[in-house]
C-alpha positions as CSV (number, residue, x, y, z in Angstrom):
1,X,-8.9,39.6,23.4
2,X,-9.9,41.7,26.5
3,X,-7.7,41.1,29.6
4,X,-8.1,42.0,33.2
5,X,-5.6,44.7,34.4
6,X,-4.2,43.5,37.8
7,X,-2.8,45.7,40.5
8,X,0.7,44.6,39.8
9,X,0.4,45.9,36.3
10,X,0.2,49.4,37.7
11,X,3.8,49.2,38.9
12,X,4.9,50.2,35.4
13,X,2.9,53.4,35.4
14,X,4.9,56.6,35.4
15,X,4.9,58.7,38.5
16,X,2.3,56.7,40.4
17,X,2.2,58.8,43.5
18,X,-0.8,57.4,45.5
19,X,-2.3,54.0,45.7
20,X,-4.4,51.8,48.0
21,X,-6.1,48.4,48.0
22,X,-7.4,48.2,44.4
23,X,-6.9,51.8,43.4
24,X,-4.2,54.2,42.2
25,X,-3.8,57.8,41.1
26,X,-1.0,58.5,38.7
27,X,0.6,61.9,38.3
28,X,1.1,62.8,34.6
29,X,-0.4,63.5,31.2
30,X,-3.4,61.2,30.6
31,X,-2.4,60.1,27.1
32,X,1.1,59.2,28.2
33,X,-0.2,57.2,31.2
34,X,-2.9,55.4,29.1
35,X,-0.2,54.4,26.6
36,X,1.3,52.2,29.4
37,X,-1.9,50.2,29.8
38,X,-2.6,47.1,27.8
39,X,-5.4,47.3,25.2
40,X,-8.9,46.2,26.1
41,X,-8.2,46.2,29.8
42,X,-10.6,48.8,31.2
43,X,-14.3,48.3,31.9
44,X,-15.5,51.9,32.3
45,X,-14.1,55.3,31.6
46,X,-15.6,58.5,33.1
47,X,-14.0,61.7,31.8
48,X,-14.6,65.3,32.8
49,X,-12.2,67.0,30.4
50,X,-11.3,70.8,30.7
51,X,-14.1,73.0,29.4
52,X,-11.6,75.6,28.1
53,X,-13.5,78.4,29.9
54,X,-10.6,80.2,31.7
55,X,-10.2,83.0,29.1
56,X,-11.0,86.2,31.0
57,X,-14.7,85.7,31.5
58,X,-16.7,85.9,34.8
59,X,-19.1,83.6,36.7
60,X,-21.2,83.6,39.9
61,X,-19.7,82.1,43.0
62,X,-21.4,82.3,46.4
63,X,-23.5,85.1,45.0
64,X,-20.6,87.2,43.8
65,X,-19.2,87.8,40.4
66,X,-15.7,86.3,40.1
67,X,-13.3,85.7,37.2
68,X,-13.2,82.3,35.6
69,X,-9.6,81.3,36.3
70,X,-9.4,77.6,37.0
71,X,-5.8,77.3,35.8
72,X,-3.7,77.0,32.7
73,X,-5.2,73.6,32.1
74,X,-8.6,75.1,31.4
75,X,-7.4,77.8,28.9
76,X,-8.4,77.5,25.2
77,X,-5.8,77.2,22.5
78,X,-8.2,77.8,19.7
79,X,-10.9,75.7,18.1
80,X,-8.7,73.4,16.1
81,X,-6.2,72.8,18.8
82,X,-8.9,72.2,21.4
83,X,-10.6,69.7,19.1
84,X,-7.2,68.0,18.4
85,X,-6.9,67.6,22.2
86,X,-10.3,65.9,22.4
87,X,-9.3,63.5,19.6
88,X,-6.1,62.6,21.4
89,X,-7.4,61.6,24.8
90,X,-10.5,59.9,23.3
91,X,-8.4,57.7,21.0
92,X,-6.3,56.7,24.1
93,X,-9.4,55.8,26.0
94,X,-10.9,53.8,23.1
95,X,-7.7,51.7,22.8
96,X,-7.9,50.6,26.5
97,X,-11.6,50.0,26.6
98,X,-12.9,46.4,26.5
99,X,-15.6,45.7,23.8
100,X,-18.1,45.4,26.7
101,X,-16.9,48.6,28.3
102,X,-18.2,52.1,27.8
103,X,-17.1,55.7,28.0
104,X,-19.0,58.6,29.8
105,X,-18.0,62.2,29.1
106,X,-19.4,65.2,31.0
107,X,-19.4,68.7,29.5
108,X,-21.2,71.9,28.9
109,X,-22.0,73.5,25.5
110,X,-18.5,74.9,25.4
111,X,-16.9,71.6,24.8
112,X,-19.4,68.8,24.4
113,X,-20.2,69.3,20.7
114,X,-16.5,68.9,19.9
115,X,-16.3,65.8,22.1
116,X,-19.3,64.3,20.3
117,X,-18.0,65.0,16.9
118,X,-14.6,63.5,17.8
119,X,-16.4,60.4,19.1
120,X,-18.0,60.0,15.7
121,X,-14.7,60.5,13.9
122,X,-13.1,57.8,16.0
123,X,-15.9,55.2,15.6
124,X,-17.5,55.3,19.0
125,X,-21.1,54.2,19.1
126,X,-23.2,56.8,21.0
127,X,-25.7,55.1,23.3
128,X,-27.3,58.0,25.2
129,X,-27.2,61.7,25.7
130,X,-28.0,62.2,29.3
131,X,-29.0,65.7,30.5
132,X,-27.9,66.4,34.1
133,X,-30.1,69.1,35.6
134,X,-28.7,71.0,38.6
135,X,-31.6,72.4,40.7
136,X,-29.2,74.5,42.7
137,X,-27.2,75.9,39.8
138,X,-25.6,79.4,40.2
139,X,-27.6,82.3,38.8
140,X,-26.7,84.2,35.7
141,X,-25.5,87.6,36.7
142,X,-25.3,89.1,33.2
143,X,-29.1,88.6,32.6
144,X,-28.5,88.4,28.9
145,X,-29.3,84.7,28.5
146,X,-31.0,81.8,30.3
147,X,-29.4,80.5,33.5
148,X,-27.0,77.6,32.8
149,X,-28.4,74.8,34.9
150,X,-27.5,71.6,32.9
151,X,-24.6,69.6,31.7
152,X,-24.5,66.9,29.0
153,X,-23.2,63.4,29.6
154,X,-22.4,61.4,26.5
155,X,-22.5,57.6,27.0
156,X,-20.8,55.6,24.3
157,X,-19.4,52.1,23.4
158,X,-16.0,51.9,21.8
159,X,-17.5,50.5,18.6
160,X,-20.9,49.4,17.2
161,X,-21.4,45.7,17.4
162,X,-24.2,43.2,16.6
163,X,-25.5,42.2,19.1
164,X,-24.6,45.2,21.3
165,X,-21.7,44.2,23.6
166,X,-21.8,47.0,26.2
167,X,-22.7,46.4,29.8
168,X,-25.9,48.1,31.1
169,X,-27.4,47.1,34.4
170,X,-30.9,47.9,33.2
171,X,-32.8,46.1,36.0
172,X,-30.9,47.9,38.7
173,X,-31.5,51.2,37.2
174,X,-35.2,50.4,36.8
175,X,-35.3,49.3,40.5
176,X,-33.6,52.5,41.6
177,X,-36.3,54.5,39.6
178,X,-39.2,53.0,41.5
179,X,-39.8,50.1,39.0
180,X,-40.0,52.4,36.0
181,X,-37.5,52.7,33.1
182,X,-34.9,55.4,34.0
183,X,-35.0,58.3,31.6
184,X,-32.1,60.4,30.2
185,X,-32.9,63.4,32.4
186,X,-31.1,63.2,35.8
187,X,-31.8,65.7,38.6
188,X,-28.7,65.8,40.8
189,X,-27.7,68.8,42.9
190,X,-24.1,70.1,42.7
191,X,-21.7,69.0,45.5
192,X,-22.5,70.3,48.9
193,X,-20.1,71.3,51.8
194,X,-19.9,67.7,53.0
195,X,-18.3,66.6,49.7
196,X,-15.6,69.3,50.0
197,X,-14.4,68.6,53.5
198,X,-11.0,67.5,52.3
199,X,-10.6,70.4,49.8
200,X,-12.1,72.1,46.8
201,X,-11.8,71.6,43.1
202,X,-13.4,74.1,40.6
203,X,-15.1,71.5,38.5
204,X,-15.9,68.9,41.2
205,X,-18.8,66.5,40.3
206,X,-21.4,65.3,42.8
207,X,-20.9,61.9,44.3
208,X,-24.5,60.9,43.5
209,X,-23.8,61.5,39.7
210,X,-20.8,59.2,39.7
211,X,-22.6,56.6,41.8
212,X,-25.3,56.3,39.2
213,X,-22.9,56.2,36.3
214,X,-20.8,53.4,37.9
215,X,-23.9,51.4,39.0
216,X,-25.4,51.6,35.5
217,X,-22.4,50.5,33.5
218,X,-20.0,48.3,35.5
219,X,-20.0,45.3,37.9
220,X,-18.1,44.8,41.2
221,X,-14.4,44.1,40.6
222,X,-14.4,46.0,37.2
223,X,-11.8,48.6,36.5
224,X,-12.9,52.2,36.3
225,X,-10.6,54.8,34.7
226,X,-10.7,58.6,35.0
227,X,-8.2,60.3,32.8
228,X,-8.9,63.7,34.5
229,X,-9.2,62.7,38.1
230,X,-9.5,66.1,39.7
231,X,-10.8,65.8,43.2
232,X,-11.2,62.1,42.9
233,X,-15.0,61.8,42.9
234,X,-14.9,59.0,40.4
235,X,-12.5,57.1,42.6
236,X,-14.6,57.6,45.7
237,X,-17.7,56.3,44.0
238,X,-15.8,53.4,42.4
239,X,-14.2,52.2,45.7
240,X,-17.4,52.6,47.6
241,X,-19.1,50.4,44.9
242,X,-16.5,47.6,45.1
243,X,-14.8,48.5,41.8
244,X,-11.1,49.0,41.1
245,X,-10.0,52.5,40.1
246,X,-7.2,54.1,38.2
247,X,-7.1,57.9,38.0
248,X,-4.7,60.2,36.2
249,X,-4.1,63.8,37.4
250,X,-1.5,66.3,36.3
251,X,-1.7,68.6,39.3
252,X,0.1,67.3,42.4
253,X,-2.3,69.3,44.7
254,X,-5.4,67.7,43.2
255,X,-3.8,64.3,43.1
256,X,-3.3,64.6,46.9
257,X,-6.9,65.8,47.3
258,X,-8.2,62.8,45.3
259,X,-6.1,60.3,47.3
260,X,-7.2,61.8,50.7
261,X,-10.9,61.5,49.6
262,X,-10.5,57.9,48.4
263,X,-8.7,56.9,51.6
264,X,-11.5,58.3,53.7
265,X,-14.0,55.8,52.2
266,X,-11.6,52.9,51.7
267,X,-12.5,49.9,53.9
268,X,-9.7,49.0,56.4
269,X,-7.9,45.7,55.6
270,X,-9.8,42.7,56.8
271,X,-13.0,44.6,57.4
272,X,-14.9,42.3,55.0
273,X,-13.7,39.2,56.7
274,X,-14.5,40.5,60.2
275,X,-18.0,41.5,59.0
276,X,-18.6,37.9,57.9
């Protein structure tokens, strides 16, 4: 039976460094932290796992060619080891998801096919493949292929059920789309300077993207989990939407960045009562 994960349950998490009213960011390995959570206790998972691109290549940043060197966490360990990594964290997420919950995973061609295959191996039920189009994507300096301007978001339920048990706020998405069904092509610019006031992360996702994901597949008070919290965009969007949030981050500097961003949008104690 699915259960609600309360804030006091988070006291048992290892190395929980930062927390606020209804949110926490734990320092550590995502699989190890998720093992501390009760099964079927999470409503929504958004994951932006490493793309394994920091292997000596180059990219375009601010119009200049720079080396792709995001950190040791982004290095590839080979095809089989990388796929085993996907299986490990996906299995951990599947265990903690409620039957009504769903998982979103963002990735490029470098990782998303492995993620999708691992999902099928584990028994996830794929709901949609959303294409995120970046109108302000960086140019391709090599001029030997088309400019990379999209990422894929896989949306899946933890299992196939009849009838379908997953939460989807269809009417709200239709309303946001001018009264028409929302399609699986989303035009969302990459993060601008205002979203990086507290610091930068090399794979930071735009707030508008996470706002849509959370609005589509969760309700106020639900628990949103991000096993690769990074700069904390998922947490910012969750707190702003009245959801609870638990993030996991293995880099103390990025954990601090995520916490500062979440605190910047966190309502002060008693604000809701005063507003009423």
